[in-house]
C-alpha positions in Angstrom: 0.0 0.0 0.0 1.5 3.2 -1.0 1.7 6.1 1.5 0.9 9.6 0.5 3.8 12.2 1.3 2.9 15.0 3.5 3.5 18.6 2.4 6.0 20.8 4.4 4.9 24.4 5.3 7.6 27.1 5.4 5.8 29.4 7.8 4.3 28.1 10.9 2.7 29.6 14.0 5.8 29.3 16.1 7.9 31.3 13.6 5.4 34.1 13.6 5.5 34.2 17.4 9.3 34.5 17.4 9.2 37.2 14.9 6.6 39.2 16.9 8.6 38.8 20.1 11.8 39.9 18.4 10.2 42.9 16.9 8.6 43.8 20.3 12.0 43.5 21.9 13.5 45.9 19.4 10.7 48.4 20.0 11.2 48.1 23.8 14.9 48.6 23.5 14.4 51.7 21.3 12.0 53.1 23.8 14.4 52.6 26.7 17.3 54.2 24.7 15.1 57.1 23.7 14.1 57.7 27.4 17.7 57.7 28.5 18.7 60.2 25.8 15.8 62.5 26.8 16.9 62.4 30.5 20.4 63.2 29.6 19.3 66.2 27.4 17.1 67.5 30.2 20.0 67.1 32.7 22.3 69.0 30.4 19.7 71.8 30.0 19.2 72.0 33.8 22.9 72.2 34.7 23.6 75.4 32.8 20.6 77.1 34.4 21.8 76.2 37.9 25.3 77.4 37.0 23.9 80.7 35.7 21.9 81.2 38.8 25.0 80.5 41.0 27.0 82.9 38.9 24.4 85.6 39.4 24.4 85.1 43.1 28.3 85.3 43.2 28.2 88.4 41.1 25.7 90.1 43.5 27.9 89.1 46.5 30.9 90.5 44.7 29.2 93.8 44.1 28.1 94.0 47.7 31.7 93.4 48.8 32.9 96.0 46.3 30.5 98.7 47.6 31.5 97.9 51.2 35.2 98.1 50.3 34.6 101.4 48.6 32.8 102.8 51.7 35.6 101.6 53.9 38.2 103.2 51.6 36.3 106.5 51.6 36.2 106.5 55.4 39.9 105.6 55.5 40.6 108.6 53.2 38.7 110.9 55.5 40.4 109.7 58.6 43.7 109.9 56.8 43.1 113.5 55.9 42.2 114.3 59.5 45.3 112.5 60.7 47.5 114.4 58.2 46.0 117.7 59.3 46.6 116.9 63.0 50.2 115.8 62.1 50.8 119.1 60.3 49.5 121.0 63.4 51.7 118.9 65.7 54.7 119.5 63.4 54.1 123.3 63.5 53.7 123.1 67.3 56.9 121.2 67.6 58.7 123.7 65.4 57.4 126.6 67.5 58.4 124.8 70.7 61.9 124.2 69.4 62.1 127.8 68.4 61.0 128.9 71.9 63.4 126.5 73.5 66.3 127.9 71.4 65.3 131.5 72.3 64.9 130.4 76.0 68.5 129.0 76.0 69.7 132.3 74.7 67.9 134.2 77.3 69.0 132.0 80.2 72.3 133.9 80.7 70.5 137.3 80.8 67.9 135.9 83.2 70.6 134.6 85.5 72.2 138.0 85.5 68.9 139.7 86.5 68.1 137.5 89.4 69.6 139.9 91.9 67.7 142.8 90.4 64.4 140.8 90.6 65.0 140.1 94.2 65.5 143.8 94.9 62.3 144.6 93.0 60.4 142.0 95.0 61.5 143.5 98.2 60.4 146.9 97.0 57.0 145.5 95.9 56.5 143.9 99.3 57.2 147.2 101.0 54.7 148.9 98.7 52.2 146.2 99.4 52.5 146.6 103.1 52.1 150.3 102.8 49.0 149.9 100.7 47.6 147.4 103.2 48.1 150.0 105.9 46.3 152.6 103.9 43.4 150.2 103.3 43.2 149.5 107.1 43.0 153.2 107.8 40.3 153.6 105.2 38.2 150.8 106.8 38.6 152.4 110.2 37.5 155.8 108.9 41.0 157.3 109.2 42.0 157.3 105.6 44.0 160.3 104.4 42.3 160.7 101.0 39.1 159.1 99.7 37.2 159.1 96.4 33.6 160.0 96.9 32.5 160.2 93.3 30.1 157.7 91.7 29.4 154.9 94.1 32.3 153.4 96.0 35.1 153.2 93.4 38.6 152.3 94.6 40.9 155.2 94.5 43.8 153.3 92.8 41.9 151.2 90.3 38.6 153.0 89.6 36.9 149.7 89.9 33.4 149.7 91.4 33.1 146.8 93.9 30.1 147.9 95.9 26.4 147.4 95.5 23.5 145.5 97.1 23.8 142.5 94.8 27.3 141.8 93.3 27.7 139.2 90.6 31.2 138.0 89.6 31.6 136.1 86.3 34.9 134.2 86.1 36.2 132.7 82.8 37.4 129.1 83.4 38.1 128.1 79.8 41.4 126.5 78.8 42.8 129.9 77.7 43.0 130.9 81.3 46.0 128.6 81.7 48.5 131.0 80.1 48.9 134.2 78.2 50.5 132.6 75.1 48.7 130.2 72.8 51.6 127.8 72.6 51.7 127.4 76.3 47.9 127.0 76.5 48.2 124.1 74.1 50.9 122.5 76.2 49.2 123.0 79.6 45.8 121.7 78.6 47.4 118.3 78.1 49.0 118.4 81.5 47.7 116.9 84.8 45.0 118.7 86.7 47.4 119.6 89.5 49.7 121.4 87.1 46.7 123.2 85.6 45.6 124.5 89.0 49.2 125.8 89.5 49.1 127.9 86.3 50.3 131.4 87.1 47.5 133.1 85.1 44.8 131.0 86.7 46.2 131.6 90.2 46.3 135.3 89.5 42.6 135.3 88.4 41.6 133.5 91.7 43.6 136.0 93.7 41.8 138.8 91.9 38.4 137.3 93.0 39.8 136.9 96.5 40.8 140.6 96.5 37.4 141.7 95.1 35.6 139.7 97.8 37.6 141.5 100.5 36.1 144.8 99.2 32.4 143.7 99.5 30.3 145.6 102.0 29.1 143.4 104.8 25.5 144.2 104.2 25.6 143.3 100.5 24.8 140.0 98.8 27.0 138.2 96.2 27.1 135.4 93.7 30.1 133.9 91.8 29.6 132.1 88.6 32.2 130.3 86.4 31.7 129.9 82.7 33.4 127.9 79.9 31.2 125.8 77.7 28.6 125.9 80.5 27.8 128.3 83.3 27.4 127.4 87.0 27.8 128.8 90.5 31.0 127.9 92.3 28.9 127.1 95.4 27.0 123.9 94.6 23.3 124.1 95.0 23.2 127.9 95.0 22.4 128.6 91.4 19.9 131.4 91.1 20.2 132.5 94.8 21.9 135.5 96.3 24.3 134.8 99.2 24.8 137.2 102.1 28.3 138.4 102.6 27.8 138.5 106.4 30.9 137.4 108.3 32.5 136.1 105.0 32.2 132.4 105.7 30.2 131.7 102.5 32.6 133.9 100.6 35.6 131.9 101.9 33.9 128.7 100.8 33.3 130.2 97.3 37.0 131.2 97.0 38.1 127.7 98.1 35.7 126.1 95.5 37.1 128.4 92.8 40.7 127.4 93.7 39.7 123.8 93.0 38.1 124.6 89.6 40.2 123.4 86.6 40.2 125.7 83.5 39.2 123.7 80.4 37.0 123.7 77.3 35.9 126.8 75.2 34.3 130.1 76.1 30.5 130.5 76.0 30.0 134.2 77.0 26.3 134.1 75.9 25.3 131.8 78.7 27.3 133.8 81.2 25.4 137.0 80.3 22.1 135.1 80.3 22.7 134.6 84.1 22.4 138.4 84.6 18.9 138.2 83.3 17.9 135.0 85.1 18.9 136.2 88.6 15.9 137.5 90.6 16.3 140.3 91.6 18.9 141.3 89.1 22.4 142.3 90.1 23.2 146.0 90.4 26.9 145.4 89.8 28.6 142.9 87.5 32.3 142.1 87.5 33.6 140.1 84.6 37.0 138.4 84.7 37.9 137.2 81.2 40.9 137.0 78.9 39.6 136.8 75.3 36.6 136.9 73.0 34.2 133.9 73.1 34.8 130.8 70.9 31.3 129.4 71.1 27.6 130.3 71.7 26.4 126.8 72.6 27.4 124.1 75.2 28.9 122.0 72.4 30.6 122.7 69.1 32.3 120.5 66.4 34.5 123.2 65.1 38.2 122.9 65.7 39.3 126.4 64.4 37.6 129.8 64.6 38.6 133.1 63.0 39.0 136.5 64.8 35.9 137.9 63.0 33.8 134.9 64.0 34.8 135.4 67.6 33.8 139.0 67.4 30.4 138.1 65.9 29.9 135.6 68.8 30.7 138.5 71.3 28.1 140.8 69.6 25.6 138.0 69.9 26.4 137.5 73.6 26.2 141.2 74.3 22.5 141.3 73.4 21.8 139.3 76.5 22.9 142.1 78.9 19.9 144.0 80.3 20.2 147.8 80.4 21.0 149.8 83.5 23.6 147.4 85.0 27.3 148.4 85.0 29.7 145.8 83.6 33.2 146.1 85.1 35.8 144.3 83.1 39.0 142.7 84.3 40.9 141.6 81.2 43.8 139.1 81.4 45.3 139.7 77.9 45.9 136.7 75.7 48.4 136.6 72.8 46.8 137.3 69.4 43.3 138.4 70.5 43.6 142.1 69.7 39.9 142.8 69.3 39.2 141.7 72.9 40.5 144.9 74.6 38.5 147.2 72.3 35.3 145.2 72.6 35.3 145.0 76.4 36.4 148.6 76.8 33.4 149.7 74.8 31.2 147.4 76.8 32.4 149.0 80.1 32.1 152.5 78.7 28.5 151.9 77.3 27.2 150.3 80.6 28.9 152.8 82.9 31.3 150.3 84.3 35.1 150.3 84.4 37.8 148.5 82.4 41.1 147.1 83.6 43.8 145.3 81.6 45.4 143.3 84.3 49.2 143.3 84.7 51.2 140.3 85.7 51.7 141.4 89.3 48.1 142.4 90.1 46.6 142.3 92.7 
């Protein structure tokens, strides 16, 4: 029996399955590769944006540091200019000191030769002082040989009016009261308080107040104010009050307090004259001890230098505070370079009916 041959099929179901699976695998691989490429592209795009933001932040910080450095540099330039100016002033001061020292060395021999003559002059002055004290004692006891009975109770030798029912003494305690020369004032204001109190000019001013106090009538009242950048009574707690002369105990305390006062700071004459208006009742006699024109019209000032004309303007401003009808007696302790002071204060004394004295080195 013959068998019939079976036909062979080229494509079968299993082959198609394999082809589909392979094709699907290729598609899946393509999708995976495409996804990785997209992520890498996004990452590359994100990184430049982050770097740009960081660069902007760094740039902003750099600009801040630049502005801060510029401000610091400008402050440094200002401080450097101030330091250079102070150095120039110090160099000028040192040159002046060196010049004075050289002149002082040249004068030493002449000074040594005149010691004996000075001793003789001192003895004569002491004899004259004793004679004047004797005359004053006779005047107090009513036995004076010659008296001046003109306006008020002026002293015969000085013409200074020291009487009245209410006597106000204004004492300049600014740094300029340390000496007559500007160079010595600059030196002394940097010394110790003890050396400042021992200044010849300041001790002379205190002695002048002591001398004035000895002339006060027993039945009168007094007040002593000091002024520099501020004005206050020498007796603590007595501002605005009049003090009886009486037996002189309160006056002694005032002189002692004045001896302990240290000259310092600038001169505010406007506040000093304001006291004349504020006292109630007002004084009928004012005695002003001063050495120069004012340097300020407020309690504080940021100015380091002031011209002569500006000081004169400050004086005119202070003068407006003086009420009419009150004599202003001036005791001027001349200071080097302040030429307008003598004229201004002389006119003030003349206009108010007071007296003017330019104090010599040996008064009182």
